[in-house]
C-alpha positions as CSV (number, residue, x, y, z in Angstrom):
1,X,-8.2,-8.1,28.4
2,X,-7.9,-9.6,31.8
3,X,-5.1,-12.4,32.0
4,X,-3.1,-10.9,29.2
5,X,0.7,-10.3,29.7
6,X,3.2,-8.8,27.6
7,X,7.0,-10.1,27.8
8,X,10.1,-10.1,26.0
9,X,10.2,-13.4,24.2
10,X,12.4,-16.4,25.1
11,X,14.0,-18.9,22.9
12,X,11.3,-21.3,24.2
13,X,8.9,-19.3,22.1
14,X,10.6,-19.6,19.1
15,X,8.1,-22.3,17.4
16,X,5.1,-20.2,18.2
17,X,7.0,-17.3,16.6
18,X,7.8,-19.3,13.4
19,X,4.2,-20.6,13.4
20,X,2.9,-17.0,13.6
21,X,5.3,-15.7,10.9
22,X,4.4,-18.7,8.5
23,X,0.3,-17.9,9.1
24,X,1.0,-14.0,8.7
25,X,3.1,-14.3,5.5
26,X,0.4,-16.6,4.1
27,X,-2.6,-14.3,5.4
28,X,-1.0,-10.9,4.4
29,X,0.8,-11.6,1.1
30,X,0.0,-15.3,0.2
31,X,3.4,-16.2,0.6
32,X,4.6,-19.7,1.8
33,X,7.7,-19.3,3.9
34,X,9.7,-22.2,4.1
35,X,10.4,-23.7,7.6
36,X,14.1,-23.8,7.2
37,X,14.5,-20.3,6.3
38,X,12.0,-18.8,9.0
39,X,13.7,-21.2,11.7
40,X,16.9,-19.7,11.0
41,X,15.7,-16.1,10.6
42,X,14.1,-16.3,14.1
43,X,16.9,-18.2,15.8
44,X,19.1,-15.8,14.4
45,X,17.3,-13.0,16.4
46,X,17.7,-14.9,19.6
47,X,21.5,-15.6,18.9
48,X,22.2,-11.8,17.9
49,X,20.5,-9.4,20.2
50,X,21.6,-6.4,17.6
51,X,19.2,-8.1,15.1
52,X,16.1,-7.2,17.1
53,X,14.1,-8.6,19.7
54,X,10.7,-10.4,19.9
55,X,7.7,-9.7,22.3
56,X,5.0,-12.0,23.0
57,X,1.4,-11.7,24.5
58,X,0.4,-14.4,26.6
59,X,-3.3,-15.1,27.6
60,X,-4.0,-17.6,30.2
61,X,-0.3,-18.9,29.9
62,X,-0.7,-19.3,26.0
63,X,1.4,-17.1,23.6
64,X,-1.3,-15.6,21.4
65,X,0.8,-12.7,19.5
66,X,4.1,-11.7,18.7
67,X,6.1,-8.6,17.1
68,X,9.8,-8.2,16.2
69,X,11.4,-4.8,17.2
70,X,14.5,-4.1,14.8
71,X,16.6,-1.1,15.3
72,X,17.5,1.8,12.9
73,X,20.1,4.7,13.8
74,X,18.9,8.1,13.3
75,X,21.8,10.5,12.6
76,X,19.2,13.3,12.6
77,X,18.0,12.3,16.0
78,X,21.2,10.9,17.3
79,X,19.1,8.0,18.8
80,X,17.7,4.9,17.7
81,X,14.3,4.2,16.0
82,X,12.5,1.1,16.8
83,X,10.8,-0.7,13.7
84,X,7.8,-2.9,14.8
85,X,7.8,-5.7,12.6
86,X,6.1,-9.2,12.2
87,X,2.9,-8.4,13.8
88,X,1.0,-11.5,14.4
89,X,-2.2,-12.1,16.6
90,X,-4.0,-15.3,16.6
91,X,-7.4,-14.5,14.6
92,X,-9.5,-15.6,17.7
93,X,-7.9,-13.0,19.8
94,X,-7.9,-10.0,17.3
95,X,-9.8,-6.7,17.9
96,X,-9.8,-7.3,21.9
97,X,-6.9,-5.0,22.7
98,X,-4.0,-7.3,22.4
99,X,-2.0,-5.5,20.0
100,X,-3.0,-2.1,21.8
101,X,-1.3,-3.6,25.1
102,X,1.9,-5.0,22.9
103,X,2.3,-1.4,21.3
104,X,1.9,0.4,25.1
105,X,4.4,-2.2,26.3
106,X,6.9,-1.3,23.3
107,X,6.3,2.4,23.5
108,X,7.0,2.6,27.5
109,X,10.0,0.2,26.7
110,X,11.4,2.3,24.1
111,X,10.7,5.6,26.1
112,X,12.9,4.1,28.8
113,X,15.7,3.5,26.6
114,X,15.7,6.8,25.2
115,X,14.6,5.7,21.6
116,X,13.5,8.6,19.3
117,X,10.5,6.9,17.9
118,X,8.6,3.8,16.7
119,X,8.1,3.0,12.8
120,X,6.3,0.1,11.2
121,X,5.2,-0.7,7.5
122,X,2.0,-2.5,6.8
123,X,0.8,-3.9,3.4
124,X,-1.2,-1.6,1.6
125,X,-4.4,-3.7,1.4
126,X,-4.2,-4.6,5.3
127,X,-6.9,-2.0,5.9
128,X,-7.9,-3.5,9.4
129,X,-4.0,-3.1,10.3
130,X,-3.8,0.5,9.3
131,X,-6.9,1.2,11.5
132,X,-5.7,-0.4,14.5
133,X,-2.2,1.4,13.9
134,X,-4.0,4.7,13.7
135,X,-6.1,4.0,16.7
136,X,-2.9,3.9,18.7
137,X,-1.8,7.3,17.8
138,X,0.7,6.5,14.8
139,X,0.3,8.6,11.8
140,X,0.9,7.4,8.0
141,X,3.9,9.3,6.8
142,X,4.6,11.2,3.6
143,X,7.4,8.5,2.6
144,X,6.8,6.1,0.0
145,X,8.6,3.0,0.6
146,X,11.0,1.1,-2.1
147,X,12.5,-2.3,-2.0
148,X,14.8,-4.7,-3.7
149,X,15.1,-8.3,-2.6
150,X,16.8,-11.1,-4.6
């Protein structure tokens, strides 16, 4: 995609990221995120780089996608593993290579930072996302995920 630029997000991007996260939650899990909670959650990442970092995709100087990287320490690898989370691409820009470029940028950044690997999770019914991740060379794992939330 010509005129596509991937970069680390800045605080000025926070409103767009918040908008994307609300849309993604509704689209993928039919959840309505409260603005106050997601607003505080996104700003917490910008306030504390230990929580993670956002990357955005710009097309013609407009932010059209975002993702969040969070960190997991792997004692097995004596290195960090980066988790790709909260991926959202505006619908009219999907299937055009935007995520591919974002993934490539994050992967190269991870390699430069001696990160052991990249992981992500995907909602089980989100088949299009699963196909996209497989096309990037990512593999489904033998792990089953469990969770608890209050």
